[in-house]
C-alpha positions in Angstrom: -0.6 13.3 10.5 -0.9 13.0 6.7 -1.0 16.8 6.3 2.2 17.1 8.3 3.8 14.5 6.1 2.8 16.5 3.0 4.0 19.7 4.5 7.4 18.2 5.5 8.0 16.4 2.3 6.4 18.8 -0.2 8.9 18.2 -2.9 8.4 14.4 -2.9 4.7 14.7 -3.2 5.1 17.3 -5.9 7.3 14.9 -7.9 4.7 12.2 -7.4 2.0 14.5 -8.7 4.0 15.7 -11.7 4.7 12.1 -12.6 0.9 11.3 -12.7 0.2 14.5 -14.6 2.9 13.5 -17.1 1.0 10.2 -17.6 -2.1 12.1 -18.7 -3.9 12.7 -15.4 -5.8 15.9 -15.0 -5.6 15.9 -11.2 -3.7 14.4 -8.4 -4.8 14.8 -4.8 -3.9 13.7 -1.3 -6.6 13.9 1.4 -7.9 12.5 4.7 -11.3 12.2 6.4 -11.5 16.0 6.6 -11.3 16.3 2.8 -8.6 17.2 0.2 -5.4 18.3 1.9 -3.6 19.3 -1.3 -4.1 18.8 -5.0 -2.2 19.4 -8.3 -3.9 19.9 -11.6 -2.7 19.5 -15.2 -3.2 21.6 -18.3 -6.1 19.5 -19.6 -9.2 20.4 -17.7 -11.5 17.8 -19.3 -11.2 14.3 -17.8 -10.6 11.8 -20.6 -10.4 8.5 -18.6 -11.0 6.8 -15.3 -10.7 8.1 -11.7 -8.5 6.1 -9.4 -8.6 6.3 -5.6 -6.5 4.3 -3.1 -6.6 4.4 0.7 -3.5 5.2 2.6 -3.4 2.7 5.5 -1.1 3.2 8.6 -1.1 1.1 11.8 -4.1 -0.8 10.7 -6.4 2.2 10.1 -7.1 4.4 7.1 -5.2 7.7 7.4 -6.2 9.2 4.1 -6.2 8.6 0.4 -4.4 9.2 -2.9 -6.6 10.2 -5.8 -6.0 10.5 -9.6 -8.5 11.7 -12.2 -8.5 11.3 -16.0 -6.2 8.2 -16.4 -7.0 6.3 -19.5 -4.8 3.2 -18.6 -6.6 1.2 -15.9 -3.5 -0.9 -15.4 -1.9 2.1 -13.6 -4.2 1.3 -10.7 -1.5 -1.0 -9.5 1.0 1.8 -9.5 -1.3 4.0 -7.4 -1.9 1.1 -5.0 1.9 0.7 -4.6 2.4 4.4 -4.0 -0.5 4.4 -1.4 1.1 1.4 0.3 4.5 3.2 0.3 2.9 6.3 1.7 1.2 4.3 4.5 4.5 2.6 5.4 6.2 6.0 5.3 3.5 7.5 7.5 3.8 4.6 9.9 7.5 5.1 10.1 7.0 8.7 10.9 4.6 7.8 13.7 7.1 5.3 15.1 9.9 7.9 15.1 7.7 10.3 17.0 6.7 7.7 19.6 10.4 7.0 20.3 11.2 10.7 20.8 10.3 10.6 24.5 12.4 7.5 25.2 15.4 8.9 23.4 15.1 12.4 24.8 18.3 11.9 26.8 20.2 10.8 23.8 19.5 13.8 21.5 22.5 13.3 19.3 21.7 9.7 18.7 18.1 10.6 17.9 19.1 13.3 15.4 21.4 10.8 13.7 18.7 8.2 13.5 16.3 10.8 12.1 18.7 11.8 9.5 19.3 8.2 8.6 15.6 7.6 8.2 15.2 10.7 6.1 18.0 9.5 3.9 17.0 5.9 3.4 13.3 6.2 3.1 13.9 7.8 -0.3 16.0 4.9 -1.5 14.4 2.2 -3.6 17.2 -0.4 -3.5 18.3 -2.3 -0.4 22.1 -2.0 -0.8 22.4 1.8 0.1 19.8 1.4 2.9 21.8 -1.4 4.5 25.1 0.4 4.2 23.7 3.6 5.8 22.3 1.6 8.7 25.5 -0.3 9.3 27.6 2.9 9.2 25.2 4.6 11.6 25.2 1.6 14.0 29.0 1.5 14.0 29.3 5.3 14.7 26.6 5.4 17.4 27.8 2.4 19.4 31.5 2.8 18.8 31.8 -0.9 17.7 34.8 -2.4 15.8 32.4 -3.1 12.9 28.8 -3.8 12.2 27.4 -6.3 9.8 24.1 -7.7 8.4 24.0 -11.5 8.5 21.8 -13.4 6.0 21.3 -17.1 5.7 20.4 -17.9 2.1 20.7 -20.8 -0.4 24.5 -20.3 -0.6 24.9 -20.3 3.2 25.8 -17.6 5.7 26.8 -14.2 4.2 27.9 -10.9 5.6 27.4 -7.2 4.5 29.8 -5.2 6.7 30.2 -1.5 7.5 33.9 -1.6 6.6 35.1 -2.7 3.1 38.1 -4.4 4.7 35.8 -6.9 6.4 35.3 -9.2 3.4 34.0 -12.2 5.1 33.2 -14.0 8.3 35.8 -16.0 10.3 35.1 -19.7 9.7 35.0 -20.2 13.4 32.0 -17.9 13.8 29.7 -19.5 11.2 28.4 -22.4 13.4 27.7 -19.9 16.2 25.8 -17.6 13.9 23.7 -20.4 12.4 22.8 -21.5 15.9 21.8 -17.9 16.9 19.7 -17.4 13.8 17.8 -20.6 14.4 17.1 -19.4 18.0 15.8 -16.1 16.6 16.3 -14.1 19.9 18.7 -11.2 20.7 22.0 -12.4 22.3 25.0 -10.6 23.8 28.2 -12.2 24.9 31.7 -11.1 26.0 33.3 -14.5 26.7 34.3 -15.4 23.1 37.4 -17.4 22.5 39.1 -18.4 19.3 37.5 -15.9 17.0 40.1 -13.2 16.1 39.0 -9.6 16.7 35.8 -10.6 18.5 35.9 -9.4 22.1 32.2 -9.1 22.6 29.2 -9.1 20.3 25.5 -8.1 20.1 23.4 -10.2 17.9 19.8 -9.0 17.1 17.6 -10.9 14.5 15.4 -8.8 12.2 11.7 -9.2 12.3 9.3 -9.0 9.4 8.4 -10.9 6.3 11.8 -11.2 4.6 12.7 -14.1 2.2 15.6 -15.2 4.4 16.6 -14.9 8.0 18.6 -11.7 8.7 20.3 -10.4 11.9 22.3 -7.3 12.9 25.8 -8.3 14.3 27.8 -5.7 16.3 31.3 -6.6 17.3 33.1 -4.5 20.0 36.7 -3.4 20.0 37.1 -4.2 23.7 35.9 -6.9 26.0 33.3 -4.7 27.6 29.7 -5.8 27.4 27.1 -3.7 25.5 25.1 -1.8 28.1 21.3 -1.6 28.2 21.1 1.7 26.3 23.3 0.2 23.5 21.1 -2.9 23.4 18.0 -0.8 23.1 19.5 1.3 20.4 20.6 -1.8 18.5 17.1 -3.2 18.7 15.7 0.1 17.5 18.1 0.1 14.5 17.1 -3.5 13.7 13.4 -2.5 13.9 13.9 0.4 11.5 16.1 -1.6 9.2 13.6 -4.5 9.1 10.8 -2.1 8.4 12.8 -0.5 5.6 13.8 -3.8 4.0 10.2 -5.0 4.2 9.0 -1.7 2.7 11.5 -2.1 -0.2 10.4 -5.7 -0.7 6.8 -4.7 -0.9 7.6 -1.9 -3.2 9.6 -4.1 -5.5 6.9 -6.8 -5.4 4.3 -4.2 -6.3 6.4 -2.8 -9.2 7.0 -6.4 -10.4 3.2 -7.2 -10.3 2.4 -3.9 -12.1 5.0 -4.7 -14.7 3.7 -8.2 -15.2 0.2 -7.0 -15.4 1.1 -4.4 -18.0 3.0 -7.0 -20.0 0.1 -9.4 -19.8 -2.3 -6.7 -20.9 0.0 -5.9 -23.9 0.3 -9.6 -24.7 -3.5 -10.0 -24.6 -3.9 -7.0 -26.9 -1.4 -8.5 -29.4 -3.1 -11.9 -29.2 -6.5 -10.4 -29.8 -5.1 -8.5 -32.8 -3.9 -11.9 -34.3 -7.4 -13.3 -34.2 -9.7 -12.4 -37.1 -11.1 -8.9 -36.4 -13.9 -9.3 -39.0 -15.6 -12.3 -40.6 -14.7 -12.9 -44.3 -17.6 -12.6 -46.8 -17.9 -16.0 -48.5 -20.8 -16.6 -50.8 -23.0 -19.4 -49.5 -21.7 -19.2 -45.9 -22.7 -17.4 -42.7 -19.6 -17.4 -40.5 -18.8 -16.3 -36.9 -15.9 -16.9 -34.5 -15.0 -15.9 -31.0 -12.3 -16.7 -28.4 -12.4 -16.1 -24.6 -9.0 -16.8 -22.9 -9.1 -18.1 -19.3 -6.3 -15.7 -18.4 -5.0 -12.6 -20.1 -3.7 -14.7 -22.9 -4.4 -18.3 -23.9 -3.5 -21.2 -26.1 -6.7 -21.3 -28.3 -6.9 -19.7 -31.7 -9.0 -19.6 -34.8 -8.4 -18.2 -38.2 -10.1 -17.7 -41.6 -8.3 -17.6 -44.9 -10.5 -16.8 -48.0 -9.5 -18.6 -51.2 -9.4 -17.3 -54.7 -11.9 -19.9 -55.9 -14.5 -18.4 -53.6 -13.9 -21.1 -50.9 -12.7 -20.7 -47.4 -9.9 -22.3 -45.3 -10.7 -22.2 -41.6 -9.0 -23.6 -38.6 -9.2 -23.9 -34.8 -6.4 -25.0 -32.5 -5.9 -25.7 -28.8 -2.4 -25.7 -27.3 -2.1 -27.7 -24.1 -1.8 -25.5 -20.9 -2.8 -21.9 -20.3 -1.1 -18.5 -20.0 1.9 -17.1 -21.7 3.7 -20.3 -22.7 0.6 -21.7 -24.5 0.1 -18.3 -26.1 3.6 -18.3 -27.6 3.2 -21.8 -29.0 -0.2 -20.8 -30.3 1.3 -17.8 -32.2 3.9 -20.0 -33.7 1.3 -22.6 -34.9 -0.8 -19.9 -36.4 2.1 -18.4 -38.2 3.2 -21.8 -39.5 -0.3 -22.5 -40.9 -0.5 -19.2 -42.6 2.9 -19.6 -44.2 2.0 -22.9 -45.7 -1.3 -21.6 -46.9 0.4 -18.7 -48.7 2.9 -21.1 -50.3 0.4 -23.8 -51.1 -3.0 -22.2 -51.4 -4.3 -25.0 -53.8 -3.1 -28.0 -51.8 -5.7 -30.2 -50.1 -6.2 -30.2 -46.3 -4.3 -33.4 -45.7 -1.1 -32.1 -47.4 -1.2 -28.9 -45.4 -1.7 -30.8 -42.2 1.3 -33.0 -43.1 3.5 -30.0 -43.5 2.3 -28.4 -40.2 2.7 -31.7 -38.3 6.3 -32.0 -39.4 7.0 -28.3 -38.9 5.7 -28.1 -35.4 6.9 -31.5 -34.1 10.3 -30.4 -32.8 9.0 -27.1 -31.2 6.2 -28.9 -29.4 8.5 -31.7 -28.2 11.1 -29.2 -26.8 8.5 -27.4 -24.7 6.7 -30.7 -23.8 3.4 -29.5 -25.2 0.8 -30.9 -27.7 -1.7 -29.1 -29.8 -5.0 -30.3 -31.2 -5.9 -28.8 -34.6 -9.0 -28.8 -36.9 -8.4 -27.6 -40.4 -11.3 -27.4 -42.9 -11.7 -26.2 -46.5 -15.1 -25.2 -47.9 -15.2 -26.1 -51.6 -18.1 -24.1 -53.2 -18.2 -26.0 -56.5 -18.6 -29.4 -54.7 -20.8 -27.9 -51.9 -18.7 -29.8 -49.3 -16.2 -29.2 -46.5 -13.0 -31.3 -46.6 -11.3 -31.5 -43.3 -8.5 -33.1 -41.3 -8.8 -33.3 -37.5 -5.6 -33.8 -35.4 -7.1 -34.9 -32.1 -9.5 -32.0 -31.7 -13.0 -32.1 -30.1 -15.8 -31.1 -30.0 -16.7 -30.9 -33.7 -20.5 -30.9 -34.3 -22.1 -31.4 -37.7 -25.8 -30.8 -38.0 -27.1 -31.4 -41.6 -30.3 -29.6 -42.7 -33.2 -31.7 -41.5 -30.9 -34.1 -39.6 -29.7 -34.6 -36.0 -26.5 -33.1 -34.6 -23.6 -35.5 -34.3 -20.0 -35.4 -33.3 -17.3 -35.8 -35.9 -14.4 -37.9 -34.5 -10.7 -37.0 -34.9 -9.0 -38.5 -38.0 -5.5 -38.6 -36.4 -3.5 -37.8 -33.2 -2.7 -34.3 -31.8 0.3 -32.5 -33.1 3.5 -33.2 -31.1 3.0 -37.0 -30.6 4.6 -38.3 -33.8 6.4 -36.4 -36.6 4.8 -38.4 -39.5 1.4 -39.2 -38.2 -0.9 -37.2 -40.4 -4.7 -37.1 -39.9 -6.6 -38.4 -42.9 -8.7 -36.0 -45.0 -12.5 -36.5 -44.7 -15.4 -34.6 -46.2 -19.0 -33.7 -45.4 -21.7 -32.3 -47.7 -22.4 -28.7 -46.9 -25.2 -26.8 -48.5 -28.1 -24.6 -47.5 -29.2 -25.2 -43.9 -26.2 -27.3 -42.9 -24.4 -26.4 -39.8 -20.8 -27.0 -38.5 -19.6 -26.0 -35.0 -15.9 -26.2 -34.2 -15.2 -25.5 -30.6 -12.4 -26.0 -28.0 -12.8 -28.3 -25.0 -13.1 -25.3 -22.8 -16.8 -25.5 -23.5 -17.7 -29.2 -22.8 -15.1 -29.5 -20.0 -16.4 -26.5 -18.0 -17.2 -27.5 -14.4 -20.2 -26.4 -12.5 -20.3 -25.7 -8.7 -20.7 -29.3 -7.9 -17.8 -30.4 -10.1 -20.0 -31.9 -12.8 -18.8 -31.2 -16.4 -21.0 -29.4 -19.0 -20.3 -32.3 -21.3 -21.1 -33.2 -24.9 -24.8 -34.0 -24.3 -25.6 -30.6 -23.0 -23.6 -29.0 -25.8 -25.3 -30.9 -28.5 -28.7 -30.2 -26.9 -28.0 -26.5 -27.1 -27.0 -26.9 -30.8 -30.4 -28.7 -31.5 -32.3 -25.9 -29.7 -30.6 -23.2 -31.6 -30.2 -24.9 -35.0 -32.3 -22.2 -36.8 -30.5 -19.3 -35.2 -27.9 -17.2 -37.1 -24.3 -18.1 -36.7 -23.5 -15.3 -34.3 -26.6 -16.0 -32.2 -25.8 -19.7 -32.1 -22.2 -19.0 -30.8 -23.4 -16.5 -28.2 -26.2 -18.8 -26.9 -23.8 -21.7 -26.6 -21.3 -19.5 -24.6 -24.1 -18.1 -22.5 -25.3 -21.7 -21.6 -21.7 -22.7 -20.6 -21.2 -19.5 -18.5 -24.6 -20.1 -16.9 -23.6 -23.6 -16.0 -20.4 -22.3 -14.3 -22.7 -20.3 -11.9 -20.0 -17.7 -11.1 -17.1 -20.2 -10.9 -13.8 -19.1 -12.4 -13.2 -20.0 -16.0 -10.6 -22.7 -16.0 -9.8 -23.1 -19.7 -9.9 -21.0 -22.9 -13.2 -21.1 -24.7 -13.2 -20.8 -28.5 -15.9 -21.4 -31.1 -16.5 -21.2 -34.9 -20.0 -21.5 -36.3 -20.4 -22.0 -40.0 -23.9 -22.2 -41.6 -24.8 -22.9 -45.2 -26.9 -20.2 -46.9 -28.2 -19.6 -50.4 
């Protein structure tokens, strides 16, 4: 059946193939269980990317496949899946049309008109032209006064009619139509009274997964009842129209998902570019940082800012929530921090935190979010780290020869109060000293039984790896957390900075 579809609609498949070749594919093919039915090749004969393959499913079984070779953008798999789904629906519609041929053999003119309608509308990607074509065909085939598509949405009962002059429904008809839509069964009647222009009507609800109830309404010019062939033809039109509208909905949903996926991938790429791509070289320090968003994008960030005196300003923040809203607030917070650092590179940590607290308060309040923030400054002359902690945890300090301990917050998170500034504190930081700044996505990770990873496990891992290099320490901590998850989905962003004192 698929080979017949290709042969009948060669131009459409050629357009589909040329679109893929224009996206960088080296080959586009359509095939079934017997092998490749037809293929198109591009100018580049050397595949540069991935091979994508999607089954074409029709009537619950696999009828064939669409295959693309040499695509470098994996997100285009959603597009191929949508086209395979469209082809399957298209194939299924072809099969349905053929099965009806025998039943409609005595009505050849009607069948040819339906076939022409199907050929015309299946190439449409918007519901408006499809609905208008079906209503005009229904009016012509059945000789009705007019045909309309009834929909019950949030605004009430609405009508799309075959004739522009029919701008709305008679108020007297609305209670009747609401009752019929609730019943959900075909109804015909020729005993109407009090509705101008309605002598008899045929009402057929649409089947399928549509957002709102729909029905085809045919109104006769005379008081004669619709006969059985007319009823069957009306039901056939409804079946086709419902299938077409569902196809269009699935197609639009697939396009929207593909668009959102592409935008999310682009947002993730932008966010990853905002994070430090390499660790700054600071004499006396070994540094490492990493962030793993729970979704494509996240609300965690970390940053390093080398200072002219040989020191280092470093920060790690966690915006409440996940996904795109948190990522946007995170980007704003990072930009605010960097702006103040450039304007006041010699100010102490508390002064910088004061400016950031005031600058971010209104933005965080408007979007009903908060952000925890740890900001530290390594001062090489004093061999110490001065820091201010706005509600952030966990912060683990492990001095050389000493036990690991948690450093508490020195003030509330950003977004609570405009003038509540965390106090500046300091810790000695020399050779062998270790500081780990992490987001709560590590200690609040849940295992299969619902138990949290917790501070005790996290500090135990720090003790076990206290002699490891900074990068190894971070990787081992993240590995321990992921092992504890035991395959469960990551629920929160996981970000970590490890700073070790060296000679």
